[in-house]
N, C-alpha and C positions, 0 to 999 in steps of 0.2 A: 867190516865188510859192507860193500855197497852194491846193490843190485840194480835192476832195470827200472825204468819209469814208463808208465803207460797212461794215456788219457783218451777221452772221447768227448765229442760234442754232437748235439742233435737239435735241430729245429724241427718241430713237428707240424703236421697239418691238422687244424682244428676248425670245426664249424664251417667247413668248406673253404677255409682260407689257408693257403700254403705259405708258411713263413720260412723262407730260405732253407728248405729241407735238405740237410746234408748229414752225413754220418761218416766219420773217419775212425776206423777201428784198427787195432793191432798194437804192436810193441812200439808205439810212436804217439803222435799228437795231432791235433787239428791244424789245419792251415791257418796262418795268422790272419788272413783276410776272409776266412770262411764265415760269412754272414754277419760279421761285426760291423756296426755302424761307426761313422766318424764321431769325434767328440762333439757333445752338445755345445753350442755357443755359450760364452760366458754370461751374456746378458741378452734379454729379449725386449722388444719394443712394447712394453706393457706399463701401466701406470706405476706399478710397484715392481722394481727390478731387484733381483737378488743375485749377488755375485757368488758363485760357487767356485772358489779357487781350485783349479785343476793343475796338477804338477806331476813331474816325473814322466816316464815313458808309458803310454797307455795304448792298448790295442786300437788300430791294427799295427801300430809301431812296436818294435821290439829292440832290445839292446843290440848294438852293432857287432858284438862278439860275446862269446861265452865267458862267464865269470866264475871260474872254479874257486872254491872257498879259500880265503886268506884271512886268518890262519886256517890251516887244514885241521878243522876241529875233530875229524875222525880219529886223529892220533890221541885226542884227549878223552875219547869215549870208549866204553867197554865194547869190544867187538862181538858181534853176534847176539846182542841182547838189547832190550829196551833200556836206555840210560837216561833217567830223569835227574841226574846229579847236577849241581851247580857248575862243577868243573867242566862237564861236557857241554852244557847248554850255554854257559857264558861265552865259550869260544864260538859256538854256533851263532849266537847273537852278534858277536863281534864281526864274524864273517858277513852276516846279513847286512849289518850297518855299513860295513866297508863297501859292499856292493851297491847299496843304496846311494852312497856318496858319489857314485859314477854317473847318476842320472841328471843332475844331483838333487837329492832330497835328504832331509835330515834323518837322524837315527830314530828308530822306534822308541816310543816313550811309554814304558809300563814297568811294573814291579816284576822282575824275573822270579823272585822268591815266591810271590803269590801266584804267578803263572804256573809254576811247577807243582802247585798244590791242586791244580785242576786235573780232571781226568784227561786221558790222551785225546779223546774225541773233542772235549771242550777246548783243549789246547789248539787242535787243528782249526776249529771254528774261529777262535779268538785271533790267531795269527793271520788267518786269511782275511778277516775283517780289518785287522790293523793295517795290512798291506793295502786294502781297498780305500779306507777312509783317509789314510795319510796322503793319498793321491787325489782326493776329492771325489771318489766314487761312493755311492750310497752303500751302506753295509748290508750284508745278508742279515735278515732280522732275527733268525732263530734256527736252531737245530730242531728237527721234529722226529717223533718216534718212527713214523713211516720211512723217512729218508735215512735215518740212522740204521734201520734194518737193511735198506738197500746197500748202504756203504759197508755194513758188516758182512753181508754176503760176498761183496767183492774182496774185502780184506781176507776173509777166510779161504777164498779160492785163489789168492795171489793174482788177482786180475782187476781190471778197471770195473767199477760198479756200473750196472746197466739199469736205467730207469725205464720200466715198462709201463707204469701206470700213466693213464692219460688225465687223471684227476688226482689232486692232493686230498688227503683226509680233510674234510670240511667242504669239498666240492669245487675248489678252484681248478680251472683247466690248465694243464701244463702246456706252456707255449714253447719252452726251450729248456735244455738241460746240458750239463757238461760234468765230467768226472775225472779225477786224478787217482793214480795209484803209484806207490813207491815200495820197493822191497829192499831190505838190507840197510836202511837208514836207522840210526839209533834213537831218534827222537822226533817229535813234531816239528821242532825248529830246524832240525837237520833236513827233514822232508821239505819244509818251506824253502830252505836255501836251494835245494835241488830243483824244485818246481819253479821257483821264481828267478833264479840267477844262474844256476848251472844247468841250463836246459837247452843251450844252443849247440852248434856243431862242436864235437869233441867231448860232449857230456855223455851221461848214461841214458839219454833219450834215444832209444833205438831207432825211432823213426826219423831222426835228424842225421841222415847218412851223408849229407853234403851241406856246405854253407848255404845253398839255395833251396834245400829241401823244404817243402811246404809244411811239414810236420814239426819243424823246429819251433820251440817256444810255446807249444800247445798247452802245457800245464800252466805256464804263466798267464796265457790268454784266458784260460778258464777262471783263474783266481781273480784277475783284473777285468774280466769280461764286462762289456757294456750291456749287461743283461736287460737293462731298462729299454733298450732299443727293440727288444722282442715283445714289448708290451704296448706297442702302438695301438691306440684306440681303446685301451683299457683304462677306466677311471682310476685316478691316483689312489683312491681308498681301496681299490680291489687289486692293485698291483702288488704281487707277492714275490719277494726274493728270499728263498729259504735254502737251507743246507742239510746235508747228512754227513756224518763223519764217524770213522771207526778205526780200531787197531786190532790186530790179531797176531798171535805167534805163527811163524811159518816154518814148516819142516825144511823148506828149500832155502829161504832167505833169512831165516831167524825172526825177522820183523816184517810186518806188512801193514801199511798205512793206506787209507782210502778216504776220499771225500767226493761229494757230489753237490752240484749247484743247480737250482731249479728256478726258473722264472714262470710264474703262473698268474692267471687272471681270474679273480673270483673272491669268495669269502676268505677270511683269515684262516689259515690251516689250524686244525685241532692237533692236540698232542705235542705242543711245544715243550722241548726238553731243557733248552738253555738259550736265553735270548742275548742279543747284543747289549742291552741295558744291563743285564746281570753280569756279562763278561766285563764290561767297563767297571762296574762296581767291584768285581772280584779282583781285578788286577791293578786297580787304582791308576787308570790311565790319566796321565797329565796332559790334558788337551791344550795346545797352544791357543791363546786368545788372539783375535784380530783386534789390535789396539790403536791403530792410526790410519788415517786416510788423508790424502792431499791431492789437490787438483793439478793437472798438467797446466802448462803455461796458458793455453788457449781455452781451457775448460772443457775440452772434448775428450777427456780421459781422466783417469785418476790412478793413484798408487795406494796400495793397502799393505800394511806391515803387520806381522804377527809378533807375539811376545817372544818367539824364538828367533826373530830376525829375518824371517822369510818375507820377500817382497813379491806381491802380485800386481799386475798391471792390466788395464783394460783401456779401450779406445786408443788414442794416440800417445798415451803415456809409454815411455820407453824404459825398460828395466836395465839398470846398471849393475844388477846383482844384489845379493843379500848376504846374511851371515848365518844362515841356518846350519851350515856344515861346520861352523867354528864352535869353539867351546866358549859360551857366554859366561861371564862372571856375574851378570845380573840380567833380568829379563828386559827386553826392549819395551819402551813405554810410548814412543811417539816417532813421527817422521815429519821432516820439513823439506820442502823443495827449494833448491837454489834457482830462482827464475832467471838470474842474470847469466850464469855460466853453465847451467844445466846440471843434472845430477841431483842428489838429495843427501840428507843426513839422517841417520837413525841415532837415537839416544837411549841408553839403558838407565834403569832406576838408580844406578850408582854414579851417574853423571858421565859415563864413557860415551864418546861421540864417534860414530863410524861414518866417514864420508864415502860416497860412491859417485861414479861418473866424474864430472869436472868440478864437483863441489869441493871447495878448499877446506883444509883442516886448520882451524885457528886455535885449537886447544880444547880441553875438557876438564872434568873434575875427577878423573880416575885415581889421581894420587891423593885426593882429599878423603878424609874420613867423615862422610856426611852423617849428621844426626837425623836429618829428614830426607826422604828420597826425592830424586828428580821426577817430576810428573809430566813435563812438557818441554818442547823446544819450538822456537819460532825464528824465522829468517827475517832480517831487516833489509828491505828493498833499497833503502838509501845508502847503507854502508856496505852491504854484501856480507855482513857478519851474522851472528845468531846469538840468541839468548837461551839460557837454561833456567828453569824455575823449579824450586822445590816446594813441597806441600805446605810449608810454613810461610810461603810468600817471598823467600829470598830469590833475587834475580842475579844471575851471573852473566856478564857480557863478554863476548869473544869477538873482537873487532867490530863491535856494535856499541853505541853509546848507552850508558846506564842511566836511566831516568828515575831510578828509585825502586824500592821494593816495599813489601807489606810485612816483612819479617819482624818489625818492631811493634806492630799493632797486635791487639788482642782480637784475634779473628774468631767469628762465630762458627766457622767451618774451615776445612783445609782448602787450599788453592788447588784447582783442578785444571786450569787452562790459562794460557796467555794469548791475547789477541793483538797481533802487530797491526798498527794502523798502516794501511797500504799507501797513504798519502802524507799524513802529518808525521812529525817526529815524536813518537811515543808509543805506548801500548796500554792495554787494559789487562788486569789480572782478575780472574773469575773464581769465586769460591763455590764449593759444593752446595751451599745454602742459597745460591743465587745472587750473592753480593758481587758488585763490580767495582774495582778500584782503578782509577786512571792515573797515569804517570806521563810526564812530558806535555807536549802541546796538543793534547787530544781532549775532546769534550766528553762529558758523561751523558749518555743517552738513556740512562735509567737502569734499573735492576729488579730482581725479585727478592731482594733482601727483606727479611721479616715476614715473609709469607709462608703459609703452610703448603709446601709443594708435594704433589703426589709421588714424585720421584726425584732423587738428588740430581743436581746439575753435574754433568760429566764432561761437557765439551762446549766450545763456542767458536764463532768465526765472524769476520767482519764483511760488510758489503764492499763492492769494488772501489767505491769512492771514500770509504772510511766514515761515512755519515750515518752509520747505523751498524748494528750487529745482532746476531741471534745467539741464544743460549739453548742448549739441548739437555733434556733430562734422560736418565737411564731408562725410563719407561716409554720414551719416544715423544715426550712433550717438547714443543719448540716455542720459545718466547722471543718476540721480535721487538726491537727498540730503534729509535731514530727513523731513518728512511728505509729500514729493512722491511720488505713486504712480508705479510703473513702468508706463507706458501703452504702451511699445514704441517702436521706431524702424525705420529702413529700412537698418540696417547689413547688409552682405552682399548687398543687392539691387543690380541694375544700374540706377542712377539716370541719367536723361538729362542731369543737370547737378548739380554739387555744391550742397549745402545752404549757404545764405548767412545765414539769419535764423530766428528762433524767436519765438513769442508764445503766452502762456497765455490761456485764455478764462475769464472769470468765470462763464460759463454751466455749467461742469463742471470737474472736476479734470483737464482735458486741455490739449492744446496743438496748435499747427500748426507745421510746418517748411516753410520756403520754399526752393525751388530757384532757381538763378541764371537759368533760362529761364522762370520763372513757375509751375512746378509747385508745388502746395500739398498737403502730406501731412498728414492729420489723424489725431489719436490721442485718442479719447474727446472730440472737439470737434465742434461743429455743422458 
């Protein structure tokens, strides 16, 4: 059995400042454009720029049509009761992932078995945050005792929770809040599917009475809400995004699920019940790492690729697609841009190459049983082909001349990068210990071999004329050689994630460093 859905949103007036004061109540939802700000630009003109990849459909935009569950998981769930069985929830998750593919974004990545061991309230919190962070939105940081009681009151009355407090426990001023309710769904995942994907015209959202009704997609807009836009002028240390969630048995609908979202400014709330950090640890979230960065042809933009094959672009870089929706046999480890024909190649650790745009496919290592994983790919500007390199220094050429490899040498550390000389015929291989090995008609500009480095080398790139190169450490250290200028690095700073990749920009004598969670650090680069 599936009942109605209800939601509410409110921006409140505090300290004499009115913040888009609206309130939509009833058996329906908020208007999609009701007080939600547009997406924050990917980058800002500041010395240290961080790319926060945003993806999927975010408020005020919504899916073009309703997405009823496929498969219809209600047929697999016990009617009229809470059903936390794997049979029911695996079908619900399948429907969610199928709907996500229409945006398109990849499937949710977590352990369903461990998710089902959580309380229903914790499940509602975890799935809401999974939906948010997978699209580049910041998570709600925690459930609190205060807001759980608000949600429980709504669930017990079969209605949308109402936040009446103007301050959170701890003293933070409530700037905005929204809440969702669902009756008759059999699980937290089933409720998420209804709120997120089956919330348009033709769904159980009673307020969505026509395709153009303002209350369509209100539940989705609450979950994905750009709540940080309600915290303008609030110091980042005092910007609080928290939730309440609850479940109750219902005499009318059998099940009743409720959740509320609050944006507040002030001290951290007291009475945290379950945090996002605890949720991640509990359900073993497999986070995609951002593993590769490459400059556009003129250096006024760049491409970023994740381990799941998703490609993000900024500046004048043009996306030709990614492989996040496909089933990968191995994680993606690097990206290379085809400067001559346009497009780019992605490569997996098993040696499989995926071409996009006009980038030609010249072959790969998918049929080989590699003992050592592929760690990088580089394009050869002279031939238009590419090289793949494994961690033991073996180089595989595809329509590009092979100038040799380091696989027969006794290496002090694994190979982590290949630097293609943009002018001369040849390349350098770079080891994690800072060693640099040259092949072809290229010169050696030096290395960090034999030195005690504060962080292992993870990436490298050449200057535009090939008369120098930079090596980058996972801690943000940058080492320059030849005519490569010392533009600086982030060594000694508290980085939110280790550096994973590096790219030079033709627009200047600078470079970008990429962090594992998507942070981009620029040094004399656009």
